[in-house]
C-alpha positions in Angstrom: 2.6 -26.8 33.9 5.0 -29.5 33.2 7.1 -28.8 30.2 7.3 -31.8 27.7 10.7 -32.9 26.3 11.3 -34.2 22.9 14.0 -36.6 21.5 15.2 -34.8 18.0 16.9 -36.9 15.4 18.9 -35.2 12.5 19.0 -36.8 9.5 20.8 -36.2 6.1 18.2 -36.1 3.5 19.7 -34.3 0.4 22.8 -32.8 -0.9 23.8 -31.3 -4.2 27.6 -32.6 -4.3 29.5 -34.9 -2.1 30.1 -33.5 1.5 33.8 -32.2 2.3 33.4 -33.7 5.9 32.0 -37.4 4.0 28.3 -37.3 5.4 26.2 -39.6 3.3 22.5 -39.3 2.8 20.4 -41.2 5.3 23.1 -40.8 8.2 21.3 -39.9 11.5 22.5 -38.3 14.6 20.3 -37.3 17.9 20.4 -34.1 19.3 21.7 -33.9 23.0 23.6 -30.5 23.2 27.0 -31.8 22.4 28.2 -32.0 18.9 27.6 -35.8 18.0 30.4 -37.8 17.1 31.5 -37.6 13.4 29.1 -34.9 12.9 30.7 -31.6 11.0 30.6 -28.6 13.8 29.9 -26.4 11.1 26.6 -28.0 10.4 25.8 -28.5 13.8 26.5 -24.9 14.8 23.4 -24.0 12.0 21.2 -26.9 13.2 21.9 -26.2 16.9 19.4 -23.2 17.7 16.3 -24.9 15.8 17.1 -28.4 17.3 17.2 -27.0 20.7 13.8 -24.9 19.9 12.2 -28.3 18.7 13.8 -30.5 22.0 11.5 -28.0 24.5 8.2 -27.8 22.2 9.0 -24.8 19.9 7.3 -24.8 16.5 7.9 -23.2 13.0 4.8 -21.9 11.8 6.2 -21.9 8.1 6.4 -26.1 8.4 3.4 -28.2 7.7 4.3 -30.7 10.1 5.1 -29.1 13.6 7.3 -31.6 14.6 9.5 -32.0 11.3 12.0 -29.2 10.2 14.3 -28.9 7.0 17.1 -26.8 6.9 20.6 -26.7 5.4 24.3 -26.5 6.3 26.0 -23.1 5.7 28.3 -24.7 3.1 26.8 -23.5 -0.4 29.2 -26.0 -2.4 27.5 -28.9 -1.0 24.2 -27.6 0.5 23.7 -30.6 2.8 19.7 -30.4 3.7 19.1 -31.8 7.2 15.6 -33.1 8.4 15.1 -32.7 12.2 12.1 -34.5 13.6 11.1 -34.7 17.1 9.2 -37.4 19.3 8.2 -37.2 22.9 10.8 -38.8 25.3 8.9 -41.4 27.4 
């Protein structure tokens, strides 16, 4: 059986105060196993397991859309919320 591969786009969709690294709402990065340029390593470390799962077809049953997941960075002062959205690789 052929395994589907997906591209996962990471997008900052909200925060409760300005990010210490300077991320702005609307910024996007593409998941590719390495920390994207100019992305906070701590946030990426928190996102990595979920992005990897989405990239190989994993789902999260508590999400309404199996192709979209939201999660937060570990910085409680900022609380950046990221949307991970996958799309099939052509």
